[in-house]
C-alpha distance (Angstrom), angle and dihedral (degrees) to the residues before:
residue distance angle dihedral
M1 . . .
R2 3.78 . .
K3 3.77 121.1 .
L4 3.81 115.0 -113.4
L5 3.80 119.3 -131.2
I6 3.78 121.7 -178.6
Q7 3.77 113.0 -164.5
P8 3.83 117.3 -131.7
Q9 3.83 92.0 -112.3
A10 3.81 90.4 53.6
R11 3.81 89.8 52.1
V12 3.81 89.0 51.9
D13 3.81 89.2 48.0
L14 3.82 91.2 53.5
L15 3.80 92.3 49.2
E16 3.80 92.0 47.9
I17 3.81 91.1 50.3
W18 3.80 90.8 50.3
H19 3.80 93.2 48.7
Y20 3.81 92.7 46.6
I21 3.80 92.9 52.4
A22 3.83 93.5 39.3
K23 3.82 90.2 62.8
D24 3.80 85.4 74.5
S25 3.81 101.9 25.2
V26 3.80 132.7 0.1
V27 3.80 88.8 -164.7
A28 3.81 91.2 56.7
A29 3.81 91.4 44.6
N30 3.80 90.2 53.1
R31 3.81 91.3 47.8
V32 3.82 93.2 50.8
G33 3.81 90.7 45.0
E34 3.80 90.8 52.3
E35 3.81 91.7 47.3
L36 3.80 90.9 51.3
D37 3.82 91.2 47.9
D38 3.82 91.0 48.6
A39 3.81 91.2 48.9
I40 3.81 92.2 50.4
R41 3.81 91.0 50.2
G42 3.81 89.2 47.0
L43 3.79 89.8 54.9
L44 3.80 88.6 58.7
L45 3.80 88.4 62.9
M46 3.79 96.2 43.1
P47 3.81 112.6 12.7
G48 3.78 93.2 164.4
K49 3.81 90.8 70.8
G50 3.78 90.4 80.4
H51 3.77 120.9 92.1
M52 3.79 136.5 -132.8
R53 3.81 123.2 -120.4
S54 3.78 126.1 -134.7
D55 3.82 90.2 -141.8
V56 3.83 92.6 58.8
K57 3.80 113.2 71.3
N58 3.82 97.4 -167.4
V59 3.81 103.3 92.1
Q60 3.81 91.9 -160.8
Y61 3.80 91.1 74.6
R62 3.79 121.6 91.8
F63 3.79 126.5 -174.1
W64 3.79 134.4 -150.3
S65 3.80 125.4 -175.8
V66 3.79 127.7 -138.6
Y67 3.79 113.7 179.0
S68 3.82 104.0 -45.0
Y69 3.81 93.7 -27.2
V70 3.78 128.3 94.1
I71 3.79 125.7 -148.0
A72 3.81 109.7 -147.4
Y73 3.79 113.5 -159.6
R74 3.79 147.1 154.6
F75 3.77 128.3 -147.9
D76 3.76 143.6 -172.9
Q77 3.80 133.2 173.3
A78 3.81 93.3 -72.2
T79 3.80 107.2 29.1
L80 3.80 144.3 35.8
T81 3.80 111.1 -159.0
V82 3.80 121.0 -164.8
M83 3.79 105.7 -149.3
R84 3.82 102.6 177.2
V85 3.80 141.5 -8.7
V86 3.80 108.9 -154.2
H87 3.77 142.2 158.0
G88 3.79 112.1 -86.4
R89 3.82 92.3 -122.2
R90 3.79 93.2 62.8
N91 3.81 119.8 112.1
F92 3.81 100.6 -98.0
R93 3.80 93.5 -177.3
R94 3.80 89.0 60.7
L95 3.83 95.5 40.5
F96 3.82 93.8 51.5
K97 3.80 102.9 31.2
R98 3.80 95.3 125.1
């Protein structure tokens, strides 16, 4: 099985998502957090299920949606690396312009 790496910015993203939702409901924030965690672990088993985006030029990135959030990741034979977890309405071209 691949090794999972979560980049520091992705960890910050997850915390910010939880705090944003928790302002209205801690229960909902916990549910979304668990769904995101489950999706990330599911990507370890089948990373090819993610999709590419036409607004992100780097073909190494894959994306998977959970509710209105998008997990941005890369993978190879040994590792799956979560780069960001962001709201789907963000400007992906700007976020991933490198």
